[in-house]
Residue, then its C-alpha position, 0 to 999 in steps of 0.5 A: m442406416r439403423k446405426i446412424v439413426i441410433g448414433i444421431i439418437f445417442v447424440m441428441f440425448f448426450i446433448l441435452m443431458a450435457g445441456d442440464i449438467f451445464a445448467a446445473s453447474k451454473l451456480k458453483i456452491k463450491h466456491l462459496v466461502h464465508e470465515p467468520d473468524n477471518v477478518r477479511f470476511c468479518y470484523m466490526t469497525k470502531d463505530g459499531e458497524l458490521n462488516l460481512r464479506l461473501q466469496v462467489q464464483r468467478q462468473g458472479v451471481d444474480r443476486a446475494e442476500l444476507i438473512l438475519d436470524g432466519r426472517e430478515k433479508l439484506p441485500m448484499k453489494f457487489y464489492a469486488e473481483n479478482n483472477f478466481y472468484q468475485f465478493y459481495a459485502i454488506q456493513f449494518k449496525p446490528e440491533k443486538e449482540e446475538f443473532t444467527y445468519y446465513f447467506k442465500v445466492t441466486v443464479g437464474e432460477e437456482v438457489a444455494y445457501l451457505g451456513q456453518n455446515g457449508a454450502v447447500t441448496s435447501v433452506d432446510e439443510i442450512e446450519p446458520f452462523v451464530i454471532y455475538t457482536n461483542s466477540v467479533q474482532t473491531f478493525a480499524t486503520p489511522d483515520w488521517a491515513k486513509g487516501a493521504v498523500i505520503y512523500q517518501i525522502f531519502p534525508e541524506r539526498f534531499y537537500n543541503g540546509d546546513p553545510s556546517n554538518d557535512p561530512k568531511p572526505g576521509e573523516w571515517d571509514v564506512y567499513g573499510n572505505p573512507v568517506v567520499v564527498r560528492s557534489w549535488d550535481q553528481y551521481p552516487v558511487n556505483p557499486p555502492r559502498g554507503s561511504d559517499f556523501f551528498g550533505g542532505d539533512l533535516q534542516g534541508v527538509l525544514d527548508k523545503l517545507d513549503y515546498l511539499e505544502e505547495l504540492g499536497v503532501q500530507a505526510i513524510y516517511f523518512n528513510p533512517i535518521h538514527e546515528s550510523i557510520s553510513n549514508h543510508k542509515y540502515d546500521a544503527t549505531d544509537y537509535l536514540k540520537v539523530d545522526d550528527n550529519f543530519g542535525t539533533n534531536e532537538l532539531f527534528k522536535k522542531l521538523v516535526k512541529e513545523a510540518k504539523k502546522r503545515g498539516i503533514y506528519i512525520i513517519i520514520d523508519g525502524v530498522f530493528n531486525h539488525t543493527g550496524t557492528e558499530f552499535w554500542a551493544f555489539q562493540d561491547i561484545i566485540k571488546n568483552g567477548e562471552d563475559s559481555p552483558y549483551v552477549d545474548w543480544y545477537r545469535i553468535y557462533s563462536f568467539p572472539v566475534s569478528p565483522e571480517k569473519g561474521n561469526y553470527d546471524c546477519w541480515n542477507g549475509f552482511s556482516s555489517l549488519p547483525e541481527l538482533n535476538y528477539k528471543n532475549p527479552e532485554v532486546r525486546e524491551y529495548i527496541l520498545d523503549v526506542v519506539r516510545y521515545w520516537l512516538s513521544l516527540g510527536v512521530k505519527g508513523i513507522r515503517l518496520d524494515a525487513p519485518k519478515e525476519v523477526p517474530h510475528e509475537f514481537w510485531q504484536e507486542l510492538y503494535r500494542v505499545a504504539k496504539e496504547i500510545d496513539p491509537e492513530v500511529l500507522i504501522i507500515g511493514e515492508i512486505w513485498d508480496d502478500a501482507s496478510p499474514w501480518i495484517n491482522n489488527k495486531e501487527f501492521d495497518s499497511t504495507m510498502n505495496y510492491v504488488y501494486r508496483k509490479l501491476m503498474i508497470k506491467f499496465f502503464i509501462e509496459r502495457i502488457k496487461r489488458p484493462s480487463r485483466f488489470a481491473k481483476e488484478l486491483g481486485m486482488d488487493l481489495t480481497r486480500y485485506p479488509e477494506p480499512v487496509v485498503h484505504v491506508l496501503y502504502n502504494m508506491v511505484s519507486s523507492h530507494d531500493v528499486e528503479r525510478f519509474l521513470t527509468l523503467a519507461r526509459g524517460n518517457v514521460d508520456l507514459i507516466k502521465p495516465f499513471v499519475i491520473f489513475q494513482f491520485t484517484y485511486l484507492g489507498a494512500p498514493a506515495i511519492y518518492y522524492g523527485d518522481e514529481v519532477g521527473m527524477e530518473g534512476g537505476k537500481d541501487p544506489d542509482c536510484r538515490r541520486p540528490m534531488i534536482w532543484d534547479p526549475e530549469k532541470q524539472n519537468q514542469d509539465l509534469l510537476n504541475l500534473y501532480k499539483t492539479m491531480i493532488k489538489i483534486r484528489r484532496s478536494y473531494p472526500a470520495l477520492q480520499r475514503g470512498s468505495f471503488r467499482v470499475v465501470y468501464t474497460d475496452d481492451k482494444r483502445r486501452i481505456f478503463a475507467f472507475e467510480r470512487e463514491y463517498e456519502g453520494e459524492r461520485i467521481i469517475s475516473v477515466i485513463n486513456n492508456s494509449d498514443d491515440v486520441h479516443t472518443l468515449t460516448i459517456p453512457f449517463e444511463e449505464w452508470g446511473i448519471k441523471g444530471e451533469v458531469y463536470d470534468l475536474l482535470n480538463g474543464g467541460v461539462y456533459n449532459a444527456d445531449k453532449t455525451r462525447l468525451e474526447l480523451k487525449p493520448n496518454f491521459g484522462a479525465v476526472l469526471l464529477v457527477k452532479 
């Protein structure tokens, strides 16, 4: 009996002690992080506002404050959360150039402080951060690109506006494969050889500018347009010349001007990691061997140089794509001159192909040169994963957001992500990059390199509709791959490069109208283009996801029903801080404190303007 009593006392003592231990662990100070030299945590805007960000534990905190010069307390706002942490942020205009700061975090009755000596539990131990605002990095991204709708065009497959420049069967060989001409209603040759042509050109884009304007496009991203022997043009033979089968440099200038009249900017593809073997410098090496003045433009293993042998560095093992040698200053200066030329024609953005293969130092040089010519030029890198090593205000403004694409597939197509988990994974982008970058991320789900979204959905347009509502109410620059808006399908390259469907009877008009409606809504409200983002509701069982965008007092709440069932959501007016009426911009209808029941159609949503 005595042993039992002692045992009970021991267990009770353990429980009490454990309670104290767990209570003490509610505030996990080891998770408090702020890095003043990292633009993810500290930067100035071009308007002179200082942005500071604080990382805290995943469970969150009751309150986070910024303490200036040991006296002034400024409350921080919740910014975002990801799978691992939550983040708080504050933005303000400093009143002086030099001051100190530290962070105070509260959970219940527990308090911790974070300074340059790390996290401590006593304010007497804190060593504040010291800041000189004139030495803080200014971080800015092109203003026009924030929230802009971008439309990607694979020029050879968009529209044939000038049949006189079409290739002719057998006119030349593409790496041993004679040119094949196919009719517009056929599919690309598979496996791809780069030698099948359909006749798309720049005049075709000019002819369809009114269509793009009506759709609501604000920028066109072109796959390569420079001279090349293939249909895809990723094997340049002349960087400074528009391909003959696309048109002329003069026609391109006209296209830039006509597009600009309609409020549409042009982004080109910069394929600077490699050229084609028909490139003039490489051809000189083939002809003159070691005596060629361009022998150091590439990394040659032996002579004579032979595309059949591939005795040089080439991209991804393709001997048709020899890689340029960026240790050679002549190469660097030549490519910079190429950039200078296209920007002089009014190009507003450059998408950089295969950037991981090129040294960071060169991208920094290109960024500097481009921004000196036009501070508003948009530099996008083709990074398929975390692009933060390149997005540092020195190399790229944005990235082709394939990470976003993977998440969209899991949530909208495969539906293996719950809304609550979806919310946290969206937070990864928000916390991975500085806020100015988040607003210009090239958010895409289809491209010339991957299957189209509708194909992944096995042709089920109902799975696409909630995504469209999400895409045009979410952060970033929503990207449309030509034809997605009319229900085009296509598997892996080259099937994803089918000719554009122009026959209205073959287009999905219902989907096209949804795109037009959502783009119009997006462009009508600044909150949807450059506003903040906050998840306000998730329902894992019913697969409902809602988030708020806010900008200068304008509030819009996007509600997504990512399920096959009709659901009713009682709008929580008090919880969402709504004091007046709510207008559904997508479906019509007005809601207020007396009318709170919002009916959500299957695989659809609502876009609520808060008044």
